[in-house]
MDTraj code that builds the backbone (N, CA, C; nanometers):
import mdtraj as md
import numpy as np

residues = "MET ASN ARG TYR LEU LEU PRO LEU ALA MET PHE VAL MET VAL LEU GLY LEU LEU GLY TYR GLY LEU PHE LEU ASP PRO LYS LEU VAL PRO SER PRO LEU ILE ASP LYS LYS ALA PRO ILE PHE SER LEU ALA MET LEU GLU ALA PRO THR ARG GLN PHE SER THR ALA ASP MET GLU GLY GLN VAL TRP VAL LEU ASN VAL TRP ALA SER TRP CYS ILE ALA CYS ARG VAL GLU HIS PRO VAL ILE THR ARG LEU ALA GLU THR ASN LEU VAL THR VAL VAL GLY LEU ASN TYR LYS ASP GLN PRO GLU ASP ALA ARG ARG TRP LEU GLU HIS PHE GLY ASN PRO TYR ALA THR SER LEU ILE ASP LEU ASP GLY ARG VAL GLY LEU ASP TRP GLY VAL TYR GLY VAL PRO GLU THR PHE VAL ILE GLY ALA ASP GLY THR ILE LYS TYR LYS HIS ILE GLY PRO VAL SER GLU GLU ALA LEU ASP GLN THR ILE LEU PRO ILE LEU ARG GLU LEU LEU SER".split()
xyz = np.array([
    [2.5981, 6.1018, 8.3670],
    [2.7271, 6.1105, 8.4397],
    [2.7873, 6.2404, 8.4263],
    [2.7931, 6.3196, 8.3475],
    [2.8386, 6.4394, 8.3279],
    [2.7707, 6.5335, 8.4465],
    [2.6312, 6.5012, 8.4559],
    [2.5638, 6.5998, 8.5419],
    [2.6109, 6.5744, 8.6942],
    [2.6799, 6.4704, 8.7244],
    [2.7486, 6.4827, 8.8702],
    [2.8808, 6.5137, 8.8979],
    [2.9468, 6.5249, 8.7535],
    [3.0813, 6.5772, 8.7551],
    [3.1183, 6.7292, 8.7904],
    [3.0216, 6.8152, 8.7502],
    [3.0496, 6.9355, 8.7943],
    [3.0264, 6.9708, 8.9483],
    [2.8935, 6.9288, 8.9946],
    [2.9039, 6.9305, 9.1351],
    [3.0130, 6.8763, 9.2354],
    [3.0490, 6.7479, 9.1922],
    [3.1702, 6.7010, 9.2389],
    [3.3097, 6.7839, 9.2400],
    [3.3251, 6.8213, 9.1122],
    [3.4184, 6.8971, 9.1009],
    [3.4111, 7.0496, 9.1855],
    [3.3204, 7.1098, 9.1887],
    [3.2731, 7.2218, 9.2870],
    [3.3135, 7.1808, 9.4500],
    [3.2514, 7.0832, 9.4452],
    [3.2836, 7.0227, 9.6046],
    [3.4154, 7.0050, 9.6382],
    [3.4892, 6.9553, 9.5353],
    [3.6326, 6.9332, 9.5719],
    [3.7026, 7.0514, 9.5870],
    [3.6766, 7.1605, 9.4831],
    [3.7496, 7.2898, 9.4954],
    [3.7213, 7.3590, 9.6316],
    [3.5972, 7.3588, 9.7042],
    [3.5575, 7.4373, 9.8008],
    [3.6366, 7.3617, 9.9126],
    [3.6449, 7.2130, 9.9186],
    [3.6906, 7.1678, 10.0294],
    [3.8487, 7.2011, 10.0139],
    [3.8932, 7.2036, 9.8884],
    [4.0673, 7.2322, 9.9016],
    [4.0746, 7.3603, 9.9594],
    [3.9961, 7.4917, 9.9329],
    [3.9865, 7.6312, 9.9638],
    [3.9877, 7.6238, 10.1332],
    [3.9003, 7.5328, 10.1859],
    [3.8909, 7.5329, 10.3156],
    [3.9925, 7.4700, 10.3667],
    [4.0614, 7.3581, 10.3335],
    [4.1618, 7.2942, 10.3768],
    [4.2746, 7.3974, 10.3928],
    [4.2950, 7.4771, 10.2611],
    [4.3960, 7.5736, 10.2724],
    [4.3929, 7.6720, 10.3542],
    [4.2661, 7.7074, 10.4048],
    [4.2355, 7.8213, 10.4905],
    [4.2751, 7.7607, 10.6553],
    [4.2740, 7.6698, 10.6751],
    [4.3055, 7.5926, 10.8160],
    [4.4770, 7.6168, 10.8171],
    [4.5312, 7.6306, 10.7358],
    [4.6963, 7.6255, 10.7475],
    [4.7356, 7.7879, 10.7727],
    [4.6599, 7.8835, 10.7404],
    [4.6650, 8.0292, 10.7149],
    [4.6642, 8.0834, 10.8702],
    [4.7682, 8.1816, 10.8895],
    [4.7667, 8.2491, 11.0052],
    [4.6828, 8.3763, 11.0544],
    [4.5711, 8.3462, 11.1179],
    [4.4947, 8.4644, 11.1288],
    [4.5473, 8.6021, 11.1609],
    [4.6671, 8.6133, 11.1988],
    [4.7271, 8.7121, 11.2513],
    [4.8028, 8.7865, 11.1338],
    [4.8126, 8.7247, 11.0382],
    [4.8945, 8.7869, 10.9132],
    [4.7709, 8.8356, 10.8257],
    [4.6482, 8.8707, 10.8667],
    [4.5426, 8.9020, 10.7774],
    [4.6036, 9.0360, 10.7153],
    [4.6040, 9.0621, 10.6103],
    [4.6521, 9.2141, 10.5552],
    [4.5534, 9.3109, 10.5564],
    [4.5965, 9.4375, 10.5980],
    [4.5255, 9.5220, 10.6512],
    [4.5242, 9.5977, 10.5122],
    [4.3971, 9.6542, 10.4532],
    [4.3824, 9.7568, 10.3368],
    [4.4438, 9.8941, 10.3749],
    [4.4454, 9.9138, 10.5049],
    [4.4833, 10.0816, 10.5495],
    [4.6390, 10.0613, 10.5757],
    [4.7488, 9.9712, 10.5498],
    [4.8634, 9.9736, 10.5491],
    [4.9173, 10.0728, 10.4324],
    [4.9928, 10.1938, 10.4527],
    [5.0298, 10.2942, 10.3853],
    [4.9266, 10.3769, 10.3344],
    [4.8151, 10.3834, 10.3918],
    [4.7097, 10.4822, 10.3813],
    [4.6995, 10.5543, 10.5004],
    [4.6494, 10.6923, 10.4710],
    [4.6132, 10.7929, 10.5952],
    [4.5417, 10.7218, 10.6576],
    [4.5524, 10.7512, 10.8080],
    [4.4859, 10.6838, 10.9488],
    [4.3336, 10.7295, 10.9335],
    [4.2511, 10.6581, 10.9559],
    [4.1134, 10.7291, 10.9592],
    [4.1024, 10.8392, 11.0915],
    [4.0448, 10.9540, 11.0235],
    [4.0306, 11.0773, 11.1577],
    [3.9370, 11.0466, 11.2300],
    [3.9800, 11.0764, 11.3460],
    [3.8437, 11.0655, 11.4825],
    [3.8922, 11.1723, 11.5733],
    [3.7451, 11.2001, 11.6417],
    [3.7897, 11.2726, 11.7744],
    [3.6958, 11.2091, 11.8782],
    [3.7392, 11.1930, 11.9636],
    [3.6720, 11.0973, 12.0736],
    [3.6963, 11.1726, 12.2235],
    [3.6130, 11.1300, 12.3222],
    [3.6452, 11.1632, 12.4490],
    [3.7506, 11.0905, 12.5052],
    [3.8140, 11.1581, 12.5918],
    [3.9274, 11.1160, 12.6608],
    [3.8746, 11.0247, 12.8075],
    [3.9273, 10.9041, 12.8124],
    [3.8802, 10.8264, 12.9218],
    [3.9025, 10.9031, 13.0618],
    [4.0064, 10.9408, 13.0992],
    [4.0418, 11.0165, 13.2077],
    [3.9915, 11.1642, 13.2264],
    [3.9387, 11.2098, 13.1074],
    [3.8636, 11.3532, 13.1152],
    [3.7607, 11.3460, 13.0214],
    [3.6473, 11.2839, 13.0326],
    [3.5439, 11.2941, 12.9382],
    [3.4824, 11.4036, 12.8549],
    [3.5453, 11.5168, 12.9097],
    [3.4650, 11.6513, 12.8718],
    [3.5690, 11.7021, 12.7582],
    [3.6896, 11.6308, 12.7715],
    [3.7873, 11.6851, 12.6639],
    [3.7943, 11.5534, 12.5526],
    [3.8349, 11.6247, 12.4182],
    [3.8688, 11.5871, 12.3162],
    [3.9810, 11.5225, 12.2976],
    [4.0003, 11.4334, 12.2025],
    [4.1495, 11.4079, 12.1503],
    [4.1306, 11.3544, 12.0088],
    [4.1853, 11.3946, 11.9110],
    [4.1869, 11.3448, 11.7962],
    [4.3119, 11.3259, 11.7270],
    [4.2978, 11.2516, 11.6028],
    [4.4077, 11.2442, 11.5163],
    [4.5177, 11.3448, 11.4858],
    [4.4364, 11.4783, 11.4624],
    [4.5151, 11.5965, 11.4621],
    [4.6005, 11.6346, 11.5738],
    [4.5857, 11.6088, 11.6897],
    [4.6599, 11.6158, 11.8035],
    [4.7948, 11.5388, 11.7908],
    [4.8097, 11.4238, 11.7028],
    [4.9264, 11.3565, 11.6649],
    [4.9975, 11.3746, 11.5584],
    [4.9579, 11.4665, 11.4713],
    [5.0153, 11.5586, 11.3454],
    [5.1466, 11.5762, 11.3507],
    [5.2246, 11.4947, 11.2436],
    [5.3811, 11.5108, 11.2355],
    [5.4509, 11.4376, 11.3566],
    [5.3729, 11.3448, 11.4249],
    [5.4535, 11.2389, 11.5105],
    [5.4219, 11.0877, 11.5023],
    [5.5312, 11.0145, 11.5229],
    [5.5070, 10.8781, 11.4981],
    [5.4202, 10.8270, 11.6422],
    [5.3393, 10.7446, 11.6334],
    [5.2599, 10.7049, 11.7325],
    [5.1735, 10.5649, 11.7268],
    [5.1633, 10.4962, 11.8630],
    [5.0945, 10.3824, 11.8543],
    [4.9620, 10.4090, 11.8999],
    [4.8678, 10.3283, 11.8356],
    [4.7411, 10.3140, 11.8908],
    [4.6973, 10.1606, 11.9236],
    [4.6697, 10.1462, 12.0522],
    [4.6529, 10.0030, 12.1065],
    [4.5059, 9.9982, 12.1332],
    [4.4485, 9.9186, 12.0604],
    [4.2779, 9.8812, 12.0793],
    [4.2597, 9.7737, 12.1916],
    [4.1894, 9.8167, 12.2912],
    [4.1821, 9.7166, 12.4087],
    [4.0401, 9.7384, 12.4779],
    [4.0061, 9.6627, 12.5760],
    [3.8875, 9.6544, 12.6437],
    [3.9203, 9.5854, 12.7740],
    [3.8106, 9.6255, 12.8843],
    [3.8517, 9.5486, 12.9983],
    [3.7984, 9.4028, 13.0142],
    [3.7134, 9.3645, 12.9234],
    [3.6458, 9.2543, 12.9269],
    [3.7239, 9.1661, 12.8371],
    [3.8254, 9.2001, 12.7754],
    [3.9074, 9.1418, 12.6932],
    [4.0219, 9.0882, 12.7604],
    [4.0196, 8.9076, 12.7653],
    [4.1356, 8.8527, 12.8419],
    [4.2646, 8.8624, 12.7723],
    [4.2582, 8.8678, 12.6314],
    [4.3807, 8.8619, 12.5544],
    [4.4581, 9.0155, 12.5859],
    [4.3932, 9.0989, 12.6274],
    [4.4348, 9.2525, 12.6537],
    [4.5015, 9.2467, 12.7847],
    [4.4687, 9.1622, 12.8708],
    [4.5165, 9.1407, 12.9878],
    [4.6658, 9.0748, 12.9958],
    [4.6921, 8.9852, 12.8991],
    [4.7856, 8.9163, 12.8555],
    [4.9003, 9.0106, 12.8028],
    [4.8556, 9.0887, 12.6956],
    [4.9363, 9.1773, 12.6387],
    [4.9598, 9.2846, 12.6997],
    [4.9219, 9.3327, 12.8153],
    [4.9244, 9.4762, 12.8943],
    [5.0638, 9.4970, 12.9272],
    [5.1563, 9.4133, 13.0097],
    [5.2773, 9.4016, 13.0327],
    [5.3582, 9.4503, 12.9076],
    [5.3234, 9.4023, 12.8023],
    [5.4039, 9.4254, 12.6672],
    [5.3682, 9.5848, 12.6481],
    [5.2380, 9.6209, 12.6385],
    [5.2066, 9.7486, 12.6141],
    [5.2847, 9.8498, 12.7038],
    [5.2968, 9.8141, 12.8189],
    [5.3574, 9.8930, 12.9455],
    [5.4842, 9.9044, 12.8787],
    [5.5883, 9.8081, 12.8591],
    [5.7311, 9.8021, 12.8563],
    [5.7295, 9.9018, 12.7090],
    [5.6290, 9.8982, 12.6172],
    [5.6606, 9.9856, 12.5053],
    [5.6444, 10.1266, 12.5598],
    [5.5282, 10.1503, 12.6285],
    [5.5332, 10.2772, 12.6548],
    [5.6510, 10.3403, 12.7590],
    [5.6834, 10.2516, 12.8433],
    [5.8017, 10.2853, 12.9110],
    [5.9408, 10.3082, 12.8185],
    [5.9301, 10.2618, 12.6999],
    [6.0671, 10.3019, 12.6258],
    [6.0779, 10.4582, 12.5928],
    [5.9463, 10.5245, 12.5833],
    [5.9419, 10.6526, 12.5890],
    [5.9978, 10.7091, 12.4099],
    [5.9946, 10.5984, 12.3466],
    [6.0224, 10.6072, 12.1837],
    [5.9111, 10.7093, 12.1283],
    [5.7828, 10.6460, 12.1385],
    [5.6622, 10.7293, 12.0810],
    [5.5442, 10.7195, 12.2053],
    [5.4704, 10.8255, 12.1640],
    [5.3471, 10.8108, 12.2327],
    [5.2437, 10.7190, 12.2092],
    [5.2015, 10.6495, 12.3261],
    [5.0996, 10.5212, 12.2908],
    [4.9765, 10.5577, 12.3528],
    [4.8817, 10.5508, 12.2497],
    [4.7369, 10.5969, 12.2859],
    [4.6594, 10.4641, 12.2727],
    [4.5696, 10.4817, 12.3907],
    [4.4623, 10.3493, 12.3919],
    [4.3465, 10.3837, 12.3331],
    [4.2766, 10.2813, 12.2577],
    [4.1367, 10.3015, 12.2153],
    [4.0633, 10.2062, 12.3028],
    [3.9763, 10.2523, 12.3661],
    [3.9097, 10.1456, 12.4563],
    [3.7922, 10.1137, 12.3801],
    [3.7522, 9.9945, 12.3396],
    [3.6679, 9.9432, 12.2390],
    [3.5372, 9.8871, 12.3105],
    [3.4337, 9.9274, 12.2773],
    [3.3048, 9.8945, 12.3146],
    [3.2988, 9.8397, 12.4548],
    [3.3423, 9.9252, 12.5582],
    [3.3551, 9.9226, 12.6771],
    [3.2960, 10.0242, 12.7576],
    [3.2554, 9.9904, 12.8768],
    [3.1870, 10.0872, 12.9783],
    [3.3058, 10.1745, 13.0279],
    [3.3132, 10.3038, 13.0329],
    [3.4085, 10.3769, 13.0852],
    [3.4403, 10.3521, 13.2373],
    [3.3561, 10.3189, 13.3152],
    [3.3890, 10.2931, 13.4599],
    [3.4603, 10.1674, 13.4887],
    [3.4426, 10.0682, 13.3665],
    [3.4968, 9.9382, 13.3860],
    [3.6506, 9.9657, 13.3442],
    [3.6654, 10.0481, 13.2258],
    [3.7916, 10.0774, 13.1877],
    [3.8703, 10.1601, 13.2861],
    [3.8203, 10.2500, 13.3609],
    [3.9106, 10.3112, 13.4430],
    [3.9454, 10.2133, 13.5521],
    [3.8420, 10.1480, 13.5977],
    [3.8901, 10.0597, 13.7208],
    [3.9876, 9.9475, 13.6748],
    [3.9947, 9.9002, 13.5241],
    [4.0814, 9.7976, 13.4975],
    [4.2180, 9.8539, 13.4661],
    [4.2410, 9.9852, 13.4442],
    [4.3462, 10.0732, 13.4438],
    [4.4038, 10.1003, 13.5788],
    [4.3231, 10.1474, 13.6749],
    [4.3481, 10.1446, 13.8069],
    [4.4235, 10.0214, 13.8602],
    [4.3623, 9.9183, 13.8116],
    [4.3921, 9.7707, 13.8740],
    [4.5585, 9.7453, 13.7916],
    [4.5503, 9.7283, 13.6736],
    [4.6612, 9.6762, 13.6204],
    [4.8005, 9.7970, 13.5556],
    [4.7428, 9.9196, 13.6049],
    [4.8134, 10.0326, 13.5715],
    [4.8026, 10.0737, 13.4187],
    [4.8328, 10.2211, 13.4010],
    [4.8176, 10.2759, 13.2838],
    [4.9045, 10.3328, 13.1710],
    [4.9339, 10.2473, 13.0772],
    [5.0711, 10.2570, 13.0034],
    [5.0289, 10.3827, 12.8953],
    [4.9196, 10.4105, 12.8876],
    [4.8706, 10.5154, 12.7701],
    [4.8919, 10.6631, 12.8087],
    [4.9465, 10.7405, 12.7275],
    [4.9300, 10.8928, 12.7320],
    [4.7918, 10.9614, 12.7516],
    [4.6844, 10.8744, 12.6654],
    [4.5575, 10.8869, 12.6999],
    [4.4881, 10.7569, 12.6585],
    [4.3554, 10.7637, 12.6856],
    [4.2943, 10.6408, 12.6315],
    [4.1674, 10.7065, 12.5937],
    [4.0884, 10.6567, 12.4739],
    [3.9798, 10.7206, 12.4116],
    [3.8662, 10.6107, 12.4334],
    [3.7451, 10.6949, 12.4472],
    [3.6243, 10.6086, 12.4781],
    [3.5749, 10.5839, 12.3036],
    [3.5606, 10.4670, 12.2977],
    [3.5066, 10.4179, 12.1605],
    [3.3751, 10.3219, 12.1830],
    [3.2716, 10.3974, 12.2518],
    [3.1527, 10.2921, 12.3265],
    [3.0833, 10.2104, 12.2291],
    [3.0621, 10.2732, 12.1012],
    [2.9932, 10.2050, 12.0118],
    [3.0780, 10.1451, 11.9014],
    [3.1951, 10.1485, 11.9028],
    [3.2914, 10.0656, 11.8212],
    [3.2895, 10.1175, 11.6720],
    [3.2586, 10.2306, 11.6516],
    [3.2566, 10.2978, 11.5265],
    [3.3844, 10.3520, 11.4633],
    [3.4797, 10.4089, 11.5729],
    [3.6080, 10.4478, 11.5348],
    [3.6724, 10.3174, 11.4956],
    [3.6825, 10.2092, 11.5794],
    [3.7450, 10.0604, 11.5602],
    [3.6929, 10.0008, 11.4285],
    [3.5760, 10.0429, 11.4009],
    [3.5498, 9.9789, 11.2490],
    [3.5877, 10.0746, 11.1464],
    [3.6188, 10.1870, 11.1381],
    [3.6869, 10.2712, 11.0530],
    [3.8188, 10.2545, 11.0359],
    [3.8890, 10.1771, 11.1545],
    [4.0390, 10.1612, 11.1420],
    [4.0328, 9.9802, 11.1055],
    [3.9302, 9.9439, 11.0704],
    [3.9419, 9.8026, 11.0394],
    [3.9809, 9.6859, 11.1594],
    [3.9050, 9.7231, 11.2722],
    [3.9397, 9.6388, 11.3861],
    [3.8578, 9.5396, 11.3652],
    [3.9394, 9.3844, 11.3779],
    [3.8452, 9.2453, 11.3762],
    [3.7928, 9.2109, 11.5351],
    [3.8793, 9.2478, 11.6115],
    [3.8723, 9.2368, 11.7672],
    [3.9786, 9.2851, 11.8331],
    [3.9608, 9.2794, 11.9644],
    [4.0614, 9.3167, 12.0611],
    [4.1627, 9.2253, 12.1059],
    [4.2823, 9.2625, 12.1093],
    [4.3482, 9.3602, 12.0942],
    [4.4136, 9.3547, 11.9643],
    [4.4116, 9.4952, 11.9170],
    [4.5082, 9.5126, 11.7651],
    [4.5859, 9.6466, 11.8191],
    [4.6932, 9.6602, 11.7472],
    [4.7693, 9.7558, 11.7613],
    [4.8337, 9.8030, 11.6377],
    [4.8402, 9.9170, 11.6222],
    [4.8819, 10.0041, 11.5119],
    [4.9938, 10.1021, 11.5362],
    [5.0738, 10.1034, 11.4118],
    [5.1946, 10.2041, 11.4187],
    [5.1405, 10.2956, 11.3472],
    [5.1423, 10.4359, 11.3637],
    [5.1354, 10.5169, 11.2563],
    [5.2538, 10.6334, 11.2447],
    [5.2693, 10.6728, 11.1232],
    [5.3929, 10.7235, 11.0575],
    [5.3816, 10.8837, 11.0903],
    [5.4683, 10.9492, 11.0951],
    [5.4713, 11.1037, 11.1285],
    [5.4115, 11.1772, 11.0151],
    [5.3706, 11.0914, 10.8857],
    [5.2893, 11.1376, 10.7894],
    [5.1433, 11.1034, 10.7838],
    [5.1148, 11.0466, 10.8934],
    [4.9813, 11.0289, 10.9255],
    [4.9103, 10.8867, 10.8658],
    [5.0289, 10.7994, 10.8027],
    [4.9584, 10.6868, 10.7497],
    [5.0010, 10.5899, 10.8481],
    [4.9101, 10.4682, 10.8172],
    [4.9409, 10.3455, 10.9010],
    [5.0520, 10.2441, 10.8309],
    [5.1583, 10.2418, 10.9300],
    [5.2801, 10.1546, 10.8825],
    [5.2694, 10.0119, 10.9048],
    [5.1877, 9.9960, 11.0238],
    [5.1937, 9.8471, 11.0692],
    [5.0705, 9.8162, 11.1409],
    [5.0284, 9.6842, 11.1449],
    [4.8932, 9.6781, 11.2241],
    [4.9446, 9.5076, 11.2779],
    [4.9128, 9.5114, 11.4034],
    [4.9123, 9.3694, 11.4736],
    [4.7890, 9.3356, 11.5172],
    [4.7714, 9.2189, 11.4724],
    [4.6159, 9.1560, 11.5437],
    [4.6436, 9.0709, 11.6591],
    [4.5740, 9.0779, 11.7597],
    [4.6039, 8.9798, 11.8369],
    [4.6856, 9.0636, 11.9814],
    [4.7269, 8.9865, 12.0751],
    [4.8144, 9.0374, 12.1624],
    [4.9838, 9.0728, 12.1327],
    [5.0055, 9.1547, 12.1415],
    [5.1406, 9.1925, 12.1240],
    [5.2372, 9.1110, 12.2275],
    [5.3094, 9.0192, 12.1651],
    [5.4153, 8.9337, 12.2806],
    [5.5427, 9.0178, 12.2771],
    [5.6282, 8.9652, 12.3579],
    [5.7677, 9.0076, 12.3698],
    [5.8319, 9.0223, 12.2647],
    [5.8317, 8.8998, 12.1660],
    [5.8815, 8.8574, 12.0459],
    [5.8282, 8.9740, 11.9282],
    [5.6899, 8.9771, 11.9343],
    [5.6689, 9.0825, 11.8183],
    [5.6994, 9.2037, 11.8651],
    [5.7070, 9.2538, 11.9804],
    [5.7589, 9.3955, 12.0284],
    [5.9056, 9.4005, 11.9750],
    [5.9846, 9.3045, 12.0365],
    [6.1324, 9.3243, 11.9832],
    [6.1739, 9.3107, 11.8445],
    [6.0978, 9.2197, 11.7989],
    [6.1653, 9.1938, 11.6502],
    [6.0845, 9.2524, 11.5510],
    [5.9519, 9.3024, 11.5610],
    [5.8800, 9.3783, 11.4807],
    [5.8514, 9.5235, 11.4836],
    [5.7742, 9.5438, 11.6072],
    [5.7161, 9.6761, 11.6403],
    [5.8452, 9.7931, 11.6463],
    [5.9349, 9.7394, 11.7742],
    [6.0390, 9.8238, 11.7837],
    [6.1243, 9.8539, 11.6853],
    [6.1594, 9.7746, 11.5779],
    [6.2225, 9.8135, 11.4533],
    [6.1708, 9.8867, 11.3812],
    [6.0289, 9.8638, 11.3389],
    [5.9498, 9.9685, 11.2856],
    [5.9531, 10.1093, 11.3315],
    [5.9522, 10.1209, 11.4580],
    [5.9319, 10.2301, 11.5173],
    [6.0889, 10.3281, 11.5152],
    [6.1835, 10.2402, 11.5417],
    [6.3084, 10.2918, 11.5356],
    [6.3498, 10.3450, 11.3695],
    [6.3038, 10.2517, 11.2768],
    [6.3189, 10.3065, 11.1215],
    [6.2501, 10.4452, 11.1143],
    [6.0993, 10.4328, 11.1422],
    [6.0332, 10.5863, 11.1384],
    [6.0879, 10.6998, 11.1880],
    [6.1723, 10.6736, 11.3011],
    [6.2160, 10.7936, 11.4036],
    [6.3627, 10.8204, 11.3457],
    [6.3837, 10.7400, 11.2686],
    [6.5517, 10.7851, 11.2426],
    [6.5601, 10.8783, 11.1205],
])
top = md.Topology()
chain = top.add_chain()
for i, resn in enumerate(residues, 1):
    res = top.add_residue(resn, chain, resSeq=i)
    for name in ("N", "CA", "C"):
        top.add_atom(name, md.element.get_by_symbol(name[0]), res)
traj = md.Trajectory(xyz[None], top)
């Protein structure tokens, strides 16, 4: 009888953990990078592939990094919101084109509009991995001290922009 009790107890515990996981919001996955220095990168610019852009170019500034791709349906949904963020002129919005063909990305921006001060080519996704990207889209707020202050997983909604991102940006700029 006892030899069946341990496997049964373990099964019930695993079932309980899986059940608990069903009620968690995947957008609230904590990032280990919050309040840590943003990973350093230097990448080719989508609009000028012979020129490089690096985190050093944003030193001392509050800025936003938006990870996107032309093949990403959710990026299309979030695009008007990122455009609105860029139009506020509060901060520089930099795009990180993730695992995408540059010609596809350029065509996508021509079609939907380009809200980015620059967009960077992360063809193999290594920079995205350094930043802890789970998938696209993801958006990061970086403080003037070079630390990641906020990470939004999934498409930024109007509500998330107004109630979370803009207040964080205003606080960082004050």
